[in-house]
Backbone as ProteinMPNN parsed JSONL, in Angstrom:
{"seq_chain_A": "MTLTQADAIHAHILAALHASSFPEPWSAVEFAGLLRQPGVAGWITSMDGAPVGFILVRAAADEAEI", "coords_chain_A": {"N_chain_A": [[0.817, -0.87, -0.237], [0.408, 2.416, -0.712], [0.94, 5.71, 0.004], [-0.246, 8.625, -1.6], [0.943, 12.27, -1.953], [-2.709, 14.086, -2.2], [-2.936, 16.655, -4.839], [-4.189, 19.329, -6.891], [-3.998, 18.277, -9.708], [-4.681, 15.216, -9.109], [-7.233, 15.525, -8.775], [-9.17, 14.15, -10.926], [-8.775, 11.506, -10.472], [-9.449, 11.591, -7.471], [-12.326, 11.98, -7.995], [-13.197, 9.857, -9.523], [-13.275, 8.057, -7.532], [-14.654, 8.647, -5.215], [-16.736, 8.953, -7.083], [-17.614, 5.782, -7.117], [-18.448, 5.671, -4.66], [-20.743, 6.841, -3.958], [-23.835, 8.351, -4.677], [-24.54, 10.838, -6.04], [-21.737, 12.358, -6.893], [-19.008, 14.282, -6.823], [-17.534, 16.541, -8.884], [-14.7, 16.637, -10.783], [-13.33, 18.961, -11.111], [-14.73, 20.208, -8.76], [-12.96, 19.21, -6.629], [-10.37, 20.087, -7.339], [-10.225, 22.936, -6.925], [-11.206, 22.582, -4.245], [-8.792, 21.314, -2.954], [-7.346, 23.043, -3.884], [-7.782, 25.759, -1.876], [-6.626, 27.01, 0.945], [-5.561, 25.615, 3.553], [-6.805, 23.044, 3.082], [-6.0, 19.98, 2.696], [-4.844, 16.22, 1.475], [-4.818, 12.697, 0.748], [-3.705, 9.984, -1.054], [-4.924, 6.888, -1.059], [-3.18, 3.508, -2.751], [-2.991, 0.522, -3.984], [-0.951, -2.029, -5.232], [-0.731, 0.289, -7.106], [-2.951, 0.716, -7.716], [-5.392, 3.131, -7.535], [-6.827, 3.007, -4.046], [-8.249, 4.17, -2.337], [-8.698, 7.757, -0.466], [-7.879, 10.378, 1.568], [-9.424, 13.429, 2.913], [-8.294, 16.476, 3.892], [-9.736, 19.61, 6.611], [-8.509, 22.476, 7.793], [-9.483, 24.962, 9.471], [-9.002, 28.158, 11.244], [-9.001, 27.219, 14.652], [-10.546, 24.864, 14.006], [-10.886, 21.403, 12.824], [-11.768, 19.255, 9.948], [-12.357, 16.352, 8.922]], "CA_chain_A": [[0.054, 0.204, 0.068], [1.404, 3.429, -0.922], [0.282, 7.024, 0.077], [0.528, 9.931, -2.35], [-0.603, 13.493, -0.939], [-3.241, 14.596, -3.007], [-2.318, 17.691, -5.017], [-5.583, 19.393, -8.025], [-3.925, 17.586, -10.391], [-5.176, 14.19, -9.238], [-8.844, 15.473, -8.736], [-10.278, 13.003, -11.961], [-8.526, 10.376, -9.203], [-10.318, 11.825, -6.909], [-13.363, 12.236, -8.356], [-13.721, 8.253, -9.95], [-13.232, 7.161, -6.471], [-16.162, 9.588, -5.104], [-18.285, 8.106, -7.729], [-17.861, 4.633, -7.332], [-19.44, 5.551, -3.252], [-22.049, 8.407, -3.706], [-25.225, 8.959, -6.082], [-24.037, 12.144, -6.473], [-20.691, 12.828, -6.355], [-17.77, 15.707, -6.585], [-16.196, 16.421, -9.8], [-12.95, 16.822, -10.956], [-13.345, 20.292, -10.885], [-15.149, 20.674, -7.51], [-12.203, 18.399, -6.092], [-9.529, 20.909, -7.864], [-11.317, 23.904, -6.311], [-11.085, 22.382, -3.091], [-7.263, 21.108, -3.26], [-6.707, 24.983, -4.184], [-8.16, 26.202, -1.316], [-5.622, 27.64, 2.225], [-5.831, 24.849, 4.576], [-6.923, 21.558, 2.708], [-4.848, 19.293, 2.244], [-5.335, 15.152, 1.164], [-3.902, 11.883, 0.274], [-4.403, 8.595, -2.06], [-3.887, 5.735, -0.916], [-3.309, 2.547, -3.685], [-2.852, -1.172, -3.89], [-0.973, -2.544, -6.646], [-0.437, 0.688, -8.544], [-3.938, 1.203, -8.103], [-5.567, 4.082, -6.217], [-8.031, 2.739, -3.519], [-9.252, 5.516, -1.36], [-8.333, 9.129, -0.267], [-8.729, 10.97, 2.722], [-9.063, 15.043, 2.664], [-9.115, 17.28, 5.887], [-9.068, 20.934, 5.991], [-8.028, 23.359, 9.224], [-9.606, 26.654, 9.576], [-8.967, 28.962, 12.703], [-8.974, 26.623, 15.721], [-11.009, 23.4, 13.453], [-10.631, 21.078, 11.354], [-12.79, 18.304, 9.646], [-12.035, 14.877, 7.774]], "C_chain_A": [[0.846, 1.114, 0.119], [0.335, 4.7, -0.809], [0.788, 7.54, -0.558], [-0.248, 11.457, -1.796], [-1.005, 13.886, -2.287], [-3.243, 16.084, -3.495], [-3.924, 17.845, -6.792], [-5.149, 18.53, -8.622], [-4.238, 15.83, -10.371], [-6.901, 14.258, -8.846], [-9.836, 14.49, -9.552], [-10.473, 11.72, -10.964], [-10.029, 10.404, -8.478], [-11.598, 11.55, -6.706], [-13.959, 10.741, -8.839], [-14.067, 7.579, -8.459], [-15.027, 7.796, -5.01], [-17.074, 8.829, -5.723], [-18.453, 6.902, -7.333], [-18.393, 4.586, -5.253], [-20.342, 6.145, -2.993], [-22.67, 8.499, -5.096], [-24.867, 10.217, -6.956], [-22.701, 12.617, -5.605], [-20.041, 13.838, -6.987], [-17.328, 15.65, -7.846], [-14.989, 16.526, -9.641], [-12.933, 18.177, -10.366], [-13.41, 21.052, -9.75], [-13.701, 20.273, -6.417], [-10.952, 19.376, -6.497], [-9.702, 21.883, -6.822], [-10.785, 23.569, -4.672], [-9.575, 21.922, -2.696], [-6.448, 22.423, -2.871], [-6.831, 25.563, -2.738], [-6.567, 26.063, 0.214], [-6.533, 25.949, 3.138], [-6.824, 23.472, 4.581], [-5.793, 20.598, 1.86], [-5.61, 17.198, 2.016], [-4.287, 14.316, 0.459], [-4.585, 10.762, 0.042], [-3.868, 7.653, -1.628], [-3.796, 4.532, -2.345], [-2.737, 1.33, -3.468], [-2.12, -1.362, -5.144], [-0.808, -1.435, -7.801], [-2.049, 1.469, -8.653], [-4.73, 2.044, -7.306], [-7.104, 3.326, -5.566], [-8.839, 3.371, -2.364], [-8.584, 6.97, -1.201], [-9.016, 9.386, 0.759], [-8.454, 12.748, 2.179], [-9.641, 15.464, 3.816], [-8.655, 18.733, 5.458], [-9.069, 22.065, 7.643], [-8.419, 24.539, 8.621], [-9.918, 27.412, 10.914], [-9.219, 27.676, 13.445], [-9.752, 24.913, 15.098], [-10.63, 22.817, 12.888], [-11.363, 19.889, 10.838], [-12.113, 17.249, 8.761], [-13.489, 14.815, 6.862]], "O_chain_A": [[1.893, 1.027, 0.761], [-0.775, 4.741, -1.34], [2.013, 7.458, -0.641], [-1.394, 11.703, -1.419], [-0.265, 14.036, -3.259], [-3.548, 16.887, -2.613], [-4.402, 16.922, -7.45], [-5.759, 17.501, -8.331], [-4.08, 15.172, -11.399], [-7.633, 13.283, -8.676], [-10.926, 14.09, -9.141], [-11.495, 11.104, -10.661], [-11.09, 9.8, -8.636], [-12.083, 11.054, -5.689], [-15.123, 10.467, -8.55], [-14.955, 6.745, -8.282], [-15.934, 7.282, -4.355], [-17.985, 8.183, -5.205], [-19.641, 6.692, -7.086], [-18.628, 3.513, -4.697], [-20.868, 6.109, -1.881], [-22.18, 8.66, -6.214], [-24.923, 10.436, -8.166], [-22.529, 13.005, -4.45], [-20.708, 14.344, -7.889], [-16.644, 14.656, -8.091], [-14.312, 16.518, -8.613], [-12.54, 18.412, -9.224], [-12.744, 22.051, -9.475], [-13.453, 21.035, -5.483], [-10.29, 19.402, -5.459], [-9.25, 21.563, -5.723], [-10.036, 24.329, -4.058], [-9.286, 22.574, -1.693], [-5.535, 22.744, -2.111], [-5.723, 25.92, -2.336], [-5.753, 25.142, 0.282], [-7.688, 25.526, 3.177], [-7.402, 22.958, 5.539], [-5.115, 20.626, 0.833], [-6.755, 16.956, 2.398], [-3.303, 14.715, -0.164], [-5.648, 10.421, 0.561], [-2.664, 7.4, -1.667], [-4.646, 4.887, -3.162], [-1.876, 1.258, -2.592], [-2.62, -0.876, -6.158], [-0.743, -1.719, -8.997], [-2.335, 2.433, -9.363], [-4.79, 1.637, -6.145], [-8.134, 3.118, -6.206], [-9.832, 3.006, -1.734], [-7.788, 7.212, -2.109], [-10.152, 9.025, 1.065], [-7.623, 13.178, 1.378], [-10.654, 15.216, 4.469], [-7.836, 19.114, 4.621], [-10.052, 22.032, 8.383], [-7.954, 25.069, 7.612], [-10.966, 27.258, 11.541], [-9.772, 26.864, 12.703], [-9.491, 23.891, 15.733], [-9.817, 23.298, 12.099], [-11.686, 19.316, 11.879], [-11.3, 17.58, 7.898], [-13.637, 13.955, 5.995]]}, "name": "protein", "num_of_chains": 1, "seq": "MTLTQADAIHAHILAALHASSFPEPWSAVEFAGLLRQPGVAGWITSMDGAPVGFILVRAAADEAEI"}
């Protein structure tokens, strides 16, 4: 298993993974915009070279969300 820091260039991967789990998934454009915001970070986990999951975090002031 590998972990890669997600950037806006990975938005299409995040959108595809999100679409496999939600009936109204976020688009690649939405993920790219989110990842460009201050305080937002993400990571993609892969197995055998294929992405299998991700996590996004956002910190603002004295709060954070996953």
